C-alpha positions, 0 to 999 in steps of 0.5 A: 318791333316785329322784326325783333320778335321774329329774330328772337324766335329764329335765334331760339330755334337756332339754339335748339339746333346748335345744342343737341343736349338742350333738344334732348332735355326738352324732349325728355321733359315732355315725355316724362310729363306725359308719362306722369299724367298717363301713369297717374290716371292709370293708378286712379282708375285702378283705385276706383275699380278696386273701391267699386269691387271690394265688399263694404264693411257695415257697422252694427246698428247698436254701435255708435262708437266713433274715432274721437270718442277715445283719446289717441294713444 
């Protein structure tokens, strides 16, 4: 049983060695995935920084108007 697993593992590595396009595709998938994570974290960090630095609008104490007080349109 363990010999079958070992052969399956070596065959898959041999497939990567025989097919360079498959290897390039796997490497590209890993690079794009890591890049996606890094870029999305940078965007979130920038959004949080922007939210922390922008001046906040204060509602007047007398106005109790809410978004659903009037129908849309």
